[in-house]
PAFI-176493 format. One record per residue (C-alpha): residue number from 1; z, x, y; residue in three letters. Coordinates in Angstrom, 3 decimals, padded with zeros to 6 digits. Layout:
BEGIN
    k         z         x         y    r
  NUM         Z         X         Y  ALA
...
//
This chain:
BEGIN
    k         z         x         y    r
    1  -032.984  -002.766   003.253  MET
    2  -033.658  -003.657  -000.544  LYS
    3  -036.508  -003.240  -002.327  ARG
    4  -038.795  -005.576  -003.507  LEU
    5  -037.840  -005.683  -006.826  THR
    6  -037.288  -003.279  -009.769  ASP
    7  -038.245  -002.993  -013.470  HIS
    8  -034.808  -004.997  -014.806  ARG
    9  -035.431  -007.964  -012.252  SER
   10  -038.639  -008.649  -012.554  ALA
   11  -038.711  -009.722  -015.590  ARG
   12  -036.281  -012.386  -014.729  GLY
   13  -038.690  -013.942  -012.178  ARG
   14  -041.782  -015.747  -012.946  THR
   15  -044.729  -016.027  -010.264  LEU
   16  -043.397  -019.641  -008.872  ARG
   17  -040.685  -016.926  -007.237  ASP
   18  -042.772  -014.836  -005.514  TRP
   19  -043.556  -017.237  -001.846  PRO
   20  -039.934  -017.674  -001.696  ALA
   21  -039.178  -013.891  -002.250  ILE
   22  -041.245  -012.530  -000.186  MET
   23  -040.512  -015.223   002.669  VAL
   24  -037.426  -013.792   002.370  CYS
   25  -038.235  -010.173   002.215  ARG
   26  -040.589  -010.617   005.744  LEU
   27  -036.984  -012.135   007.483  ALA
   28  -035.577  -008.538   006.154  GLU
   29  -037.861  -007.007   007.687  ILE
   30  -037.147  -008.601   010.751  ALA
   31  -034.302  -007.262   010.934  VAL
   32  -034.840  -003.861   010.074  PHE
   33  -037.962  -003.798   013.005  GLY
   34  -035.084  -005.117   015.258  LEU
   35  -032.902  -002.357   014.257  LEU
   36  -035.663   000.551   014.079  THR
   37  -037.346  -000.596   017.608  THR
   38  -036.853   002.199   020.102  GLY
   39  -034.517   002.336   023.595  VAL
   40  -033.581  -001.319   024.548  LEU
   41  -031.712  -002.770   027.079  HIS
   42  -028.412  -004.250   025.895  ALA
   43  -024.955  -006.077   027.669  HIS
   44  -025.959  -005.587   031.062  GLY
   45  -024.008  -006.672   033.804  GLY
   46  -020.953  -006.610   031.510  GLU
   47  -017.573  -004.907   032.305  ASP
   48  -017.744  -001.460   030.467  HIS
   49  -015.799  -000.089   032.803  GLY
   50  -012.422  -000.060   033.740  ASP
   51  -010.172  -003.326   034.324  ALA
   52  -011.520  -005.471   037.429  GLY
   53  -014.648  -003.502   037.904  THR
   54  -017.718  -005.386   036.942  PRO
   55  -021.365  -002.876   035.963  THR
   56  -024.585  -003.886   037.302  GLN
   57  -026.603  -006.659   035.611  PRO
   58  -028.909  -006.005   033.166  ALA
   59  -029.544  -009.273   031.783  SER
   60  -028.197  -012.553   031.852  SER
   61  -024.953  -011.947   030.395  ARG
   62  -021.822  -010.516   032.685  ARG
   63  -018.623  -010.058   032.068  VAL
   64  -015.463  -008.904   033.847  ALA
   65  -011.945  -008.156   032.540  SER
   66  -008.745  -007.047   033.342  ALA
   67  -005.248  -006.238   031.955  ARG
   68  -001.505  -006.305   031.901  SER
   69   001.282  -005.222   029.769  ASP
   70   001.150  -008.402   027.448  ASN
   71  -002.038  -009.561   027.552  PHE
   72  -005.825  -008.721   028.242  GLU
   73  -008.259  -011.353   029.532  ILE
   74  -012.283  -011.180   029.416  VAL
   75  -014.051  -013.525   031.364  VAL
   76  -017.756  -014.190   030.575  GLU
   77  -020.649  -015.990   032.693  TYR
   78  -024.699  -015.841   032.058  TYR
   79  -027.357  -015.925   034.954  GLY
   80  -026.655  -016.804   038.297  VAL
   81  -023.283  -018.584   039.804  ILE
   82  -025.103  -020.742   042.564  GLU
   83  -022.141  -021.303   045.261  PRO
   84  -020.877  -025.242   045.739  GLY
   85  -021.737  -026.523   042.220  LYS
   86  -018.994  -026.509   039.916  GLU
   87  -018.990  -023.813   037.209  THR
   88  -018.191  -022.683   034.021  SER
   89  -016.917  -019.563   032.645  LEU
   90  -015.963  -018.423   029.141  ALA
   91  -012.359  -016.738   029.168  ILE
   92  -011.462  -014.964   026.024  TYR
   93  -007.319  -014.070   026.182  LEU
   94  -005.983  -011.733   023.472  SER
   95  -002.289  -010.258   023.144  ASP
   96  -002.669  -006.422   024.717  TYR
   97  -000.676  -004.740   021.888  GLU
   98  -002.493  -006.072   019.424  THR
   99  -005.696  -007.777   020.502  ASN
  100  -004.767  -011.089   018.660  ALA
  101  -006.202  -014.381   020.403  PRO
  102  -003.475  -016.003   022.399  VAL
  103  -003.827  -019.654   021.491  ALA
  104  -002.259  -022.661   023.289  GLY
  105  -001.582  -020.843   026.437  ALA
  106  -001.477  -022.929   029.693  THR
  107  -003.619  -021.160   032.293  ILE
  108  -003.527  -021.510   035.792  GLU
  109  -006.621  -020.248   037.832  PRO
  110  -007.254  -019.757   041.433  SER
  111  -009.515  -017.484   043.880  ILE
  112  -007.523  -014.690   045.369  SER
  113  -007.535  -015.529   049.524  GLY
  114  -008.666  -019.077   049.310  LEU
  115  -005.924  -021.993   048.612  ASP
  116  -008.123  -025.364   049.108  ASN
  117  -010.766  -024.684   045.725  VAL
  118  -009.772  -026.566   042.888  ALA
  119  -009.892  -024.564   039.618  ALA
  120  -008.495  -025.899   036.261  SER
  121  -008.572  -024.307   032.757  ALA
  122  -008.569  -025.969   029.356  THR
  123  -008.346  -024.323   025.563  ALA
  124  -011.189  -024.545   023.314  GLU
  125  -010.999  -025.391   019.462  ARG
  126  -011.911  -021.228   018.799  ASP
  127  -007.995  -019.541   019.710  PRO
  128  -008.043  -017.070   022.786  GLY
  129  -011.267  -019.127   024.201  LEU
  130  -010.640  -020.966   027.520  TYR
  131  -012.913  -022.895   029.862  ASN
  132  -012.364  -022.244   033.519  LEU
  133  -014.237  -024.882   035.959  SER
  134  -014.596  -023.782   039.417  VAL
  135  -016.376  -024.056   042.483  THR
  136  -017.576  -021.339   044.554  PHE
  137  -017.737  -022.115   048.068  PRO
  138  -020.091  -019.455   049.250  LYS
  139  -022.197  -016.533   047.713  ALA
  140  -020.488  -013.284   047.791  GLY
  141  -017.822  -011.634   045.215  ASP
  142  -014.784  -012.911   044.327  TYR
  143  -011.506  -012.434   043.036  ASP
  144  -009.634  -015.072   040.422  LEU
  145  -005.649  -015.257   039.913  LEU
  146  -004.621  -016.308   036.289  PHE
  147  -001.269  -017.492   036.158  ASP
  148  -000.700  -016.863   032.481  ILE
  149   001.950  -018.379   030.451  THR
  150   001.753  -018.088   026.394  SER
  151   004.759  -018.803   023.588  ALA
  152   006.182  -015.121   023.905  ASP
  153   005.120  -014.202   027.385  ASN
  154   003.689  -014.902   030.957  SER
  155   001.860  -012.670   033.131  ASP
  156  -000.264  -012.977   036.683  LEU
  157  -003.470  -011.428   036.141  ILE
  158  -006.306  -011.016   038.424  GLU
  159  -009.950  -010.271   038.149  VAL
  160  -012.069  -008.746   040.127  LYS
  161  -015.780  -008.641   041.091  GLY
  162  -017.048  -012.046   040.022  ILE
  163  -020.335  -012.304   041.785  LYS
  164  -021.957  -015.243   043.096  VAL
  165  -025.284  -016.384   044.478  GLY
  166  -027.917  -014.222   044.456  ALA
  167  -027.645  -010.958   043.067  ASP
  168  -028.638  -008.393   045.141  GLN
  169  -027.577  -004.801   043.256  THR
  170  -030.476  -003.422   041.634  THR
  171  -030.445  -002.633   037.632  SER
  172  -031.676   000.744   036.238  PRO
  173  -035.246   000.591   034.772  LYS
  174  -034.881   000.730   031.045  VAL
  175  -038.108   000.362   028.595  GLU
  176  -037.169  -002.525   026.824  SER
  177  -038.541  -004.938   024.167  ARG
  178  -036.751  -008.486   023.416  SER
  179  -035.097  -008.998   020.663  VAL
  180  -035.236  -012.195   020.276  TRP
  181  -039.155  -012.408   018.659  PRO
  182  -037.306  -010.199   015.313  PHE
  183  -034.505  -012.792   015.773  ILE
  184  -037.110  -015.977   015.958  GLY
  185  -039.481  -014.399   013.042  ALA
  186  -036.582  -014.119   010.805  GLY
  187  -035.414  -017.389   011.082  SER
  188  -038.529  -019.084   010.852  ILE
  189  -038.948  -016.787   007.234  ALA
  190  -035.843  -018.278   006.644  LEU
  191  -036.364  -021.597   006.969  LEU
  192  -039.946  -021.659   004.988  ILE
  193  -037.594  -019.596   002.236  ALA
  194  -035.590  -022.757   002.139  ALA
  195  -037.645  -025.324   001.699  VAL
  196  -039.941  -023.330  -001.103  VAL
  197  -036.218  -022.589  -002.812  ILE
  198  -034.981  -025.741  -002.750  PHE
  199  -038.603  -027.332  -003.687  ALA
  200  -038.562  -024.997  -007.052  ARG
  201  -034.476  -024.683  -007.406  GLY
  202  -034.816  -020.434  -008.162  ARG
  203  -031.681  -018.758  -008.360  LYS
  204  -033.012  -015.389  -007.906  GLY
  205  -034.088  -016.397  -004.157  ALA
  206  -031.378  -017.887  -003.245  LYS
  207  -029.572  -014.540  -003.579  ARG
  208  -032.837  -013.028  -001.445  SER
  209  -032.278  -015.665   001.176  MET
  210  -028.539  -015.230   001.488  SER
  211  -028.771  -011.628   001.792  THR
  212  -031.637  -011.788   004.885  ALA
  213  -029.223  -014.655   006.191  GLY
  214  -026.131  -012.503   006.113  VAL
  215  -028.121  -009.539   008.490  SER
  216  -029.327  -012.597   010.581  LEU
  217  -025.619  -013.263   011.448  LEU
  218  -024.797  -009.433   012.102  VAL
  219  -027.359  -009.403   014.802  LEU
  220  -025.838  -011.972   016.214  GLY
  221  -022.725  -010.792   016.534  LEU
  222  -023.708  -007.699   018.054  LEU
  223  -026.482  -008.071   019.740  TYR
  224  -026.098  -011.240   021.507  HIS
  225  -028.152  -009.550   024.555  GLY
  226  -031.585  -007.633   024.105  ASP
  227  -030.077  -005.230   022.641  ALA
  228  -030.377  -002.335   019.662  ALA
  229  -028.315   000.521   019.055  SER
  230  -027.504   003.816   017.089  ALA
  231  -024.152   003.659   015.153  PRO
  232  -021.153   004.918   017.306  VAL
  233  -020.144   008.663   016.569  SER
  234  -017.012   010.651   017.587  ALA
  235  -016.217   010.923   021.105  GLY
  236  -018.807   008.346   022.101  THR
  237  -017.471   005.093   023.086  PRO
  238  -018.767   002.047   021.816  GLY
  239  -019.035  -001.653   022.478  TYR
  240  -018.654  -004.951   020.647  MET
  241  -017.935  -007.952   022.617  PRO
  242  -014.780  -009.649   022.663  LYS
  243  -016.145  -013.098   020.804  GLY
  244  -017.238  -010.804   017.862  SER
  245  -013.644  -009.153   017.782  GLN
  246  -011.944  -012.677   017.373  PHE
  247  -014.483  -013.848   015.167  LEU
  248  -014.297  -010.364   012.809  LEU
  249  -010.318  -010.141   013.276  GLY
  250  -009.959  -006.428   015.371  VAL
  251  -006.836  -005.635   015.496  ARG
  252  -004.994  -003.156   017.222  THR
  253  -001.248  -001.780   017.039  VAL
  254  -000.403   000.826   019.977  PRO
  255   000.363   004.910   018.535  ALA
  256   004.539   006.164   018.846  LYS
  257   006.039   008.879   018.652  ASN
  258   009.104   009.119   016.551  GLN
  259   010.988   011.537   014.462  ALA
  260   010.045   012.433   011.227  VAL
  261   010.669   014.847   008.375  SER
  262   008.536   017.684   007.730  ARG
  263   006.484   017.177   004.589  GLN
  264   005.886   018.944   001.387  ILE
  265   001.688   018.362   000.128  ALA
  266   001.460   018.795  -004.170  ALA
  267  -000.181   017.474  -006.077  LEU
  268   000.682   014.949  -008.538  GLY
  269  -000.598   013.568  -012.238  ARG
  270  -000.068   009.727  -013.048  VAL
  271   001.537   009.827  -016.871  VAL
  272   003.118   006.818  -018.693  ALA
  273   006.677   006.277  -018.916  PRO
  274   008.692   007.070  -021.921  PRO
  275   009.211   003.146  -022.114  THR
  276   005.403   001.953  -021.638  SER
  277   003.860   002.397  -024.729  GLN
  278   004.777   001.162  -027.826  VAL
  279   003.410   001.208  -031.604  GLN
  280   003.660  -001.839  -033.757  VAL
  281   004.869  -001.742  -037.437  TYR
  282   005.391  -003.871  -040.459  PRO
  283   009.246  -004.459  -041.274  PRO
  284   008.066  -004.775  -044.692  GLN
  285   005.358  -004.570  -047.254  SER
  286   003.465  -007.559  -047.268  GLY
  287  -000.600  -009.198  -046.439  MET
  288  -001.011  -009.804  -042.599  LEU
  289  -002.416  -013.179  -041.622  THR
  290  -003.205  -015.509  -038.470  ALA
  291  -002.013  -018.782  -037.737  MET
  292  -002.562  -020.956  -035.172  LYS
  293   000.434  -020.518  -033.514  ASP
  294   000.421  -016.637  -033.730  ALA
  295  -003.189  -016.158  -033.212  PRO
  296  -004.430  -012.267  -034.191  TYR
  297  -004.735  -010.036  -030.686  PRO
  298  -007.753  -008.051  -029.775  SER
  299  -008.210  -005.050  -028.382  GLN
  300  -007.813  -005.599  -024.274  GLY
  301  -006.038  -008.880  -024.706  ASP
  302  -002.705  -009.007  -022.609  ARG
  303   000.527  -010.410  -024.230  VAL
  304   004.004  -011.538  -023.772  MET
  305   007.241  -009.945  -024.853  LYS
  306   008.226  -012.101  -027.699  GLY
  307   004.724  -013.674  -028.173  GLN
  308   003.732  -013.790  -032.005  PRO
  309   001.184  -011.856  -032.879  ILE
  310   000.607  -011.387  -036.226  ALA
  311   001.974  -012.976  -039.290  VAL
  312   003.081  -011.140  -042.570  LEU
  313   002.845  -013.176  -045.967  GLN
  314   005.446  -011.912  -048.466  VAL
  315   007.494  -014.191  -050.323  LEU
  316   007.653  -016.021  -047.205  ASP
  317   006.005  -015.644  -043.506  GLN
  318   007.481  -012.891  -041.582  PHE
  319   006.373  -013.430  -037.761  VAL
  320   005.506  -009.951  -035.931  ILE
  321   006.117  -010.596  -031.990  ARG
  322   005.559  -007.882  -029.287  ALA
  323   008.317  -005.623  -028.117  PRO
  324   006.974  -005.555  -024.406  ILE
  325   004.749  -007.073  -022.308  SER
  326   001.647  -004.975  -021.716  GLY
  327  -002.195  -004.483  -022.916  ILE
  328  -002.458  -004.214  -026.978  VAL
  329  -004.729  -000.936  -026.137  SER
  330  -005.807  -000.842  -030.078  ALA
  331  -005.544  -002.641  -032.906  VAL
  332  -005.080  -000.517  -036.600  HIS
  333  -005.340  -003.595  -038.981  ALA
  334  -006.741  -006.904  -039.723  VAL
  335  -005.806  -010.299  -040.863  PRO
  336  -005.854  -009.978  -045.042  GLY
  337  -005.298  -005.820  -045.127  GLU
  338  -002.312  -005.228  -047.200  GLN
  339  -000.127  -003.133  -044.935  VAL
  340   003.646  -001.234  -044.984  ASP
  341   005.647  -000.529  -042.883  PRO
  342   004.058   003.050  -042.676  SER
  343   000.899   001.276  -041.025  HIS
  344   000.613   000.896  -037.654  GLU
  345  -000.692  -002.680  -036.723  LEU
  346  -000.800  -002.595  -032.660  PHE
  347  -000.478  -000.582  -029.654  THR
  348   000.713  -001.899  -026.576  ILE
  349   001.311  -000.560  -023.129  TYR
  350   002.762  -001.515  -020.022  ASP
  351   001.416   000.549  -017.150  PHE
  352   002.899  -002.230  -014.266  THR
  353   005.085   000.427  -013.576  LYS
  354   004.169   004.665  -013.837  VAL
  355   005.542   007.793  -013.435  TRP
  356   004.152   010.386  -011.221  VAL
  357   005.227   014.654  -011.927  GLU
  358   004.491   016.490  -008.844  ALA
  359   004.211   020.134  -009.171  ASN
  360   006.510   021.782  -006.996  LEU
  361   006.316   025.882  -006.285  PHE
  362   010.207   027.423  -006.215  GLU
  363   010.330   028.425  -002.557  ASN
  364   009.385   024.243  -001.662  ASP
  365   012.956   023.164  -003.606  LEU
  366   015.123   024.550  -000.619  ILE
  367   013.870   023.016   001.448  HIS
  368   014.179   019.306  -000.511  LEU
  369   017.101   016.846  -000.228  GLU
  370   018.819   015.716  -003.539  LEU
  371   016.925   012.936  -003.905  ARG
  372   013.505   013.409  -001.652  PRO
  373   011.228   010.578  -000.478  ALA
  374   007.883   010.868  -001.244  ALA
  375   004.683   008.824  -000.230  THR
  376   001.468   008.954  -002.500  LEU
  377  -002.140   009.027  -001.848  MET
  378  -004.896   008.090  -003.675  VAL
  379  -008.454   009.793  -002.717  ASP
  380  -010.764   007.135  -004.334  MET
  381  -008.298   004.293  -002.074  TYR
  382  -008.143   005.549   000.986  PRO
  383  -005.831   004.347   003.849  GLY
  384  -003.690   002.772   001.110  GLU
  385  -000.140   004.625   000.404  SER
  386   001.725   003.945  -002.610  PHE
  387   005.587   003.607  -002.140  PRO
  388   007.608   005.355  -004.827  THR
  389   011.101   006.067  -006.212  ARG
  390   012.579   009.391  -007.134  PHE
  391   013.922   009.923  -010.887  VAL
  392   014.337   013.153  -011.725  ASN
  393   013.293   017.150  -011.286  PHE
  394   011.972   018.807  -014.547  ASP
  395   015.034   020.708  -015.964  ASN
  396   012.408   023.966  -016.422  ILE
  397   010.458   025.808  -014.503  VAL
  398   006.722   026.502  -015.828  ASP
  399   006.577   029.956  -016.602  PRO
  400   002.724   030.557  -016.006  ALA
  401   002.729   028.249  -012.537  THR
  402   006.301   029.016  -011.117  ARG
  403   006.564   024.778  -010.730  THR
  404   008.814   022.734  -011.060  LEU
  405   007.884   019.086  -011.586  LYS
  406   009.341   016.319  -009.350  ALA
  407   008.896   012.714  -011.359  ILE
  408   008.752   009.343  -009.249  TYR
  409   008.219   005.800  -010.615  GLU
  410   005.383   004.024  -008.763  VAL
  411   005.100   000.216  -008.820  ALA
  412   001.664  -000.335  -010.209  ASN
  413   001.383  -004.214  -010.568  PRO
  414  -002.910  -003.980  -010.002  LYS
  415  -002.697  -001.351  -012.666  MET
  416  -004.434   000.755  -009.752  THR
  417  -002.839   003.770  -011.164  LEU
  418  -003.695   005.196  -014.728  ARG
  419  -002.100   007.693  -016.582  PRO
  420  -003.850   010.865  -016.312  GLY
  421  -005.300   010.652  -012.691  MET
  422  -004.753   013.179  -009.914  LEU
  423  -002.914   012.209  -006.623  VAL
  424  -001.600   013.738  -003.607  ASP
  425   002.141   013.290  -003.186  VAL
  426   003.916   013.760   000.415  HIS
  427   007.437   014.889  -000.531  ILE
  428   009.836   014.081   002.565  ALA
  429   011.813   017.700   003.552  SER
  430   015.221   018.102   005.175  GLU
  431   013.385   019.917   008.400  SER
  432   012.795   016.953   011.050  ARG
  433   010.369   016.938   014.004  THR
  434   008.765   014.635   016.790  ASP
  435   005.691   013.571   015.816  ALA
  436   003.074   011.242   016.989  LEU
  437   002.167   008.310   014.783  VAL
  438  -000.085   005.668   013.700  VAL
  439  -000.451   003.009   010.686  PRO
  440  -001.585   004.225   007.927  THR
  441  -004.138   001.324   007.580  GLY
  442  -006.205   003.045   010.973  SER
  443  -006.822   005.936   009.335  ILE
  444  -010.625   006.491   007.797  MET
  445  -013.049   009.074   006.026  ASP
  446  -015.867   009.852   008.491  TRP
  447  -018.536   012.393   007.443  GLU
  448  -015.339   014.387   005.997  GLY
  449  -012.866   013.835   009.065  THR
  450  -010.154   011.885   009.564  LYS
  451  -010.668   009.425   012.396  VAL
  452  -009.394   006.461   014.154  VAL
  453  -011.164   003.994   016.166  PHE
  454  -009.134   003.545   020.041  VAL
  455  -009.498   000.385   021.491  HIS
  456  -009.956   002.056   025.110  ILE
  457  -011.081  -000.992   027.265  GLN
  458  -011.494  -005.029   026.227  PRO
  459  -014.722  -004.524   024.860  GLU
  460  -015.106  -000.429   024.852  ILE
  461  -013.828   001.302   021.547  PHE
  462  -014.159   005.116   020.916  GLU
  463  -013.876   007.212   017.607  MET
  464  -011.435   009.871   017.486  ARG
  465  -011.249   012.392   015.151  PRO
  466  -007.332   013.622   013.936  LEU
  467  -005.778   016.159   012.152  LYS
  468  -003.083   014.349   009.053  ILE
  469   000.276   016.153   009.499  LEU
  470   002.135   013.670   006.704  GLY
  471   002.545   010.144   005.189  TYR
  472   005.643   008.171   005.924  TYR
  473   004.716   005.157   004.247  GLY
  474   003.189   002.588   006.012  ASP
  475   003.055   005.532   009.168  TRP
  476   001.068   008.238   009.460  VAL
  477   001.624   011.781   011.751  ALA
  478  -000.903   012.619   013.534  VAL
  479  -002.413   015.510   015.701  GLU
  480  -005.548   015.070   018.060  GLY
  481  -007.036   013.536   020.905  PRO
  482  -004.689   010.683   021.108  LEU
  483  -001.391   009.616   022.988  VAL
  484   001.341   007.604   022.792  GLU
  485   000.432   004.014   023.587  GLY
  486  -003.061   004.048   022.863  GLU
  487  -003.849   001.425   020.813  ARG
  488  -005.823   001.997   017.414  VAL
  489  -007.606   000.018   015.153  VAL
  490  -005.418  -001.269   011.780  THR
  491  -008.235  -004.189   011.106  THR
  492  -011.531  -004.509   011.292  GLY
  493  -012.342  -000.693   012.193  ALA
  494  -015.193  -000.737   009.264  TYR
  495  -017.108  -003.181   011.450  GLU
  496  -017.063  -000.508   014.289  LEU
  497  -018.892   002.056   012.562  LEU
  498  -022.342   000.191   013.643  ASN
  499  -021.570  -000.926   017.340  ILE
  500  -023.528   000.358   019.509  PRO
  501  -023.307   002.922   021.964  HIS
  502  -022.171   002.711   025.118  ARG
  503  -023.686   005.297   028.339  THR
  504  -021.486   006.854   031.485  ALA
  505  -024.165   004.312   033.277  GLU
  506  -021.939   001.128   031.279  GLY
  507  -025.254   000.692   029.436  ARG
  508  -025.770   000.674   025.195  SER
  509  -028.000   002.504   023.705  ARG
//
């Protein structure tokens, strides 16, 4: 939660701003109050257990789900389904392996054991969302059968435990307070803020309202029931509804076993390749001038190879052109200055490709191939790997450290790597082994531990700690509580850090 103001921002605001800002802060306080309330109900009646095992209701939202080798399906409905009346239920359909919404599928629903009950499913505008219309003849528990055909797969899935009629089960008694007073208070405050802001037209206050609005949006995604929660922790399942997964783009990839080479870890340093930096000198004596067609560059300007960057006034004009494309890192002369061939004019560097020198111990060399592959990792860019191209080994072993440099070239189009940076280099050896691998993008740092989120049920995720064994381009070899075929989250993992805990009874806390 932001502080009300600071010394710098206070100087830029007038007394006219404070009503709008105070109202926005009230909206944020309402959000904070929701996040810090005690134990509340959450997601009651949702299928947080195994597929086809609905939980007991604790709020109006109810969910039943099932999965197959191809699809994962979640059936969502609210309140009590009345027998004999047409009922609409929401269907969320996703690809089992990737969790991507399945759009454009044909779904033919029916009720298991009943042949004369009409049911139909139609696609909604949102990908992966379908509307099921069905009339249940009498009260009781029903199982729905879905014949699903998509562009890539087809399957028959049964979803068990749709409850129709008065609910006879007893919910666990939990002290609760409703989330809606907080959201309502925040929404009213935002509405008042909008009126004040647009009446006054103050930009700073608009930014404050945006902050509170985003906070309320997040609450709408995660606290769709009467819920408040503590963030998920390692080994504790956490909950996110399927609709929120679709909205936030949560995607998964199954872990797999594959043969990998054992890796040697080395500390590397980014250096400038020999051809990446040049000093520009005048070819003869003369006076520097600037012309319309040859604007004089400033430090930090990007220039292209062959671009006119200065004009030398001799008996005639001599155009000095950039010898390489890159950034002007230093300017050593100014227009009007008399220069000669010994006077450096500019320094230009091109770091779109850099070298990395990895220090290898003598004992490691016997395990390497002639041109060993390597993957580069940088602490400040977690989860991102940099492919490399082997250049050469240095010819001399450092007598002080007993190490030999292995030199790799790294593409650096965004200038992410800068000379002098220290990096971790993982070099492949000749030795091979079988290992469990997951996508590099699935690995997260959490309180000093490498973790992944595993999609264990349609709306349940679990954080697992892992040990990194080696990096192999887009894949990482790992060791820990993970088995082949389990789905790890590759996109949207950071949004899962604040999802509610799920207790053994199927409720959130």
